[in-house]
N, C-alpha and C positions, 0 to 999 in steps of 0.2 A: 573428053569426059573432062568435065567439071563437079570431082566428090565432095560432099557436105557430113561431116558428124553431126547427126540428127541427135544420138544420145548411145548411151554407155549400158556396157554389162559387167559389170565389176567382179561378177563370182567366177566367171570361166575365161581363161585363156587360149584362142584359137592358135593350131599350126598350122591352119588351111584354110583359105578364106570361103565363106559359104555365100555365094551368089544368087541372085535372083532377078537379073534384067539390070532395070537401072536401082535394085537396091541389094546389099550385102552387107553381112556380120565378118567382120576380119581385126587381128591384131590391130596394136599399134605401133606395130612395127610394117603393116602395108603401106607401098609404096606410094597411093590414094590417100592416107593418114597424111603422109611426109607432103606431101602436096599441097592437104591441106593447111598445114602448118604453116609453109613458106607463104599463106595467104594469110594466114589468121594468127600470129607464133606464140597468141596467149593461150589456145587451144593444148599447147604442149605442157605447159605449165598446170592447165587443168589437168589432162593425163595423167601426170605425172604424182602426182597427189591424193593417190588412193594406197589404202593400206589393210591390213588384216587384223583382227580383234587385238592382236599377239604385237602388232606396231612392224612388223614386215609389210615391204612396199610391196604392192603387186601390180600386175598387167593387165589392166580391163580389155574386154575386147568392145569393137565402138557397130553402130548399127550406123552405116553411109548408106548416103541417097545421091543420084548424079542427078543435078540442079544446072546441068547445061542446058535443059530444056525446059518447056512448061510442064508440070507445074515447078518452081521449083524447089517446094517441098511437101512430102506425100501426105495423104489425110491420115490423121493419126492412127484409124484404125484400122489403116493396111501395111504401117510399120506394124502394129502389133499382132496381126494375121499372120504376119510373113514373121515375127519371132514366134508366134505359136507353133507353128510349121515346121521348124527348125527346132526347136523345141521337143517337138513331140516325134521327130523322127532319130533324134537320140537319147531319148529316155526310154520309148520303149523297146527300143534292140537293147538297152542296157538292161534294163529287168530280165528279155530273155534270158540274155547272159547268163546275169545274174542265177535264174532258176536253173536254165542247164548246167552249169559250173563250171566250166571250159573258159572263161572268159573272165578276167577280172575286169569289173565294171566302172563305166567311167562316171556319169552320174545320173543318179536313180529318180531322180527330181527334177521339176521343172523350176521350183523357184532357181537353180542354178540361172537360168537364163533369163531371172528379172530384168527388170529395168532399172538404173539407178534413178533416184525421185529429181535430181538437180540438175541440170546441165547449163551450158554458158546459153546465154540470150544470144539473138540472132546478130546482133552489132557488136557481142563479143566484150563488151563493155563489163556486165555484170552478172551473176548465174542466176538461176530461177529456178523454182519449184512451184510444182503443181499438182497437188492430189486431192482426193477427197477431205483430209484434215487438215491440208497444208496447202497456204498460199505466201508463198516468200520472195523476196528479193535479195541478193547481199552480195558482196565481195569478196572477188577471189582469193584474196589473198588470204583469209581465213580460213578458205576452205581446206575440209580435212576429209575425202569422199573413203567409203569400208566398203569392205564385202558382207555377205551376211553374214553375224556372228553362228547362226546355226548352221551353216555348213562350210565347206571343205571348198578354197579353192582349187578349182581343175584345169585342170589342161587337154585340152580334145583334138585329136588326131581325126583324120581323114575316114579311118577306119571306127570309128567310134560312130558315126553316122549311117543312118538306113538308105540307104543313097535308094532303092528303087522307089521307098516311102517320101523319099524328098521331092525326085523328080516328077512328080506326080502330083503330091503340093501346090509346086513350083506353078508347072504347067495352069495349073485352077488361080492361084493367085493372079498369074498375068491376065488370064482370063477375066477375074472380076476386077482386079484393079489399075491395068492397065487399058483392057479392051471394054469394061463395061460390063460383063455379063453380067445381069441379076435373078440368072433363072433361081425355081425354086431349088433344086440341090445345090447350085453354090453358095447360096445366101446357108443352106442350112447345113452346109459341109464347114463353112469358118464358124458358124454359129456354137457347131459340135466342138470345133477345134480351141475355142475359147473355155468351153465349160472342161475339155478334158485339160489343159493347161493348169486351171483350177483344180481339178479335181485328181493331177499326178503332184501337187506341191507337197511339201512335209503337213501332213494332218497338225499337227501344232508344236511347240516347242519342248523346254522342259515338262512343260508341264500337259503333256500328252496323256489322254485316258481314252479308253475303247470309245467315248462318245465320238471322241476326235475322228479313230480311222472309220465310224459309221456314216460320219457325214460324210469323208472321203468318196465310201463305197457310193452313198447316194447321187453324189456327183455325176462319179462314172456311169450311174444308169444313166441320168439325167442326158450324158452326153452320148450316148449310145439313142436314146429315144429320141433328141433332136436328127439326129444323122437317120433315122431310120422312118419321121415320121413324111408321110407322101405329103403333107401339103393339103391345101382347103381343107373341106370337111371330114379329112380321114383325122385316123388315130395312131398313134404310137404306144406298143404295148409290150410286150414278153414277147410273142408269137412273131409280134412285124421285127423285134431284134433279132430272134433266131432266124427267120428266114434272111435277114440281111447278112449276118455271119457266117449264113451255109453257101452264100454263095462265094466269098473268101476264098482262096488255094490255101494249103498250107504247105511246110516243109517242116519235115523233121529235126533239122540239120541248122545250126546259123554257119553261115562261113564271112569270112573277113575282105571287107571290100578296100582295096587300095587308093582308088580314085580321090583325087584331092578336090576337085570340083572347080 
């Protein structure tokens, strides 16, 4: 296999890689990153240029893609959907543990899994940024990457992952983005995860008000309604969501999972 670094997550450091077949999220110490650096030495320079708000160097995590077979790069929505699955599998169990009070939370906000807007170009000659607000290209010599100032850089471990949830989402991700499934339920799942990712971000920064928290609640409502919608001419409402929730099995105790993945 030949792995390519396709994106950077500056707010987290992973002690254990999280894989999904041809895609993975891993630390900069991962052997696949080492191999990528051998092929493109400038990648080491790029990954070493990340700091927190107080000028402390940080080690970001990276999203890797197996580029040894076609396609050489994934669809952008495939990468984001995998990120959504990983983030949801961390954040929801962290919030449950925080409510229970028996475990120190790891990261309770989806922003921890935000993708850094700047990345090396495919020829590794420059860095490029593409967002709804910015289209730019620059020289790496002046680059200084930063974690999000409203977050604390977190180190995440295998026990921080809700493994049963992630395993189920990973299988669905492979069904859709590797095998090409496009059923209504598959499309609804990843639309819902996209909405859940935004719903689970920090409502606002230092200027947060009750309105900001209300907006987050509305986004969670939308995430559930997307998942519960039957498709076609059907509709999703409170009762449909309740019916969906009643199908889930619940446990009253959270246990630690040490599987590294």
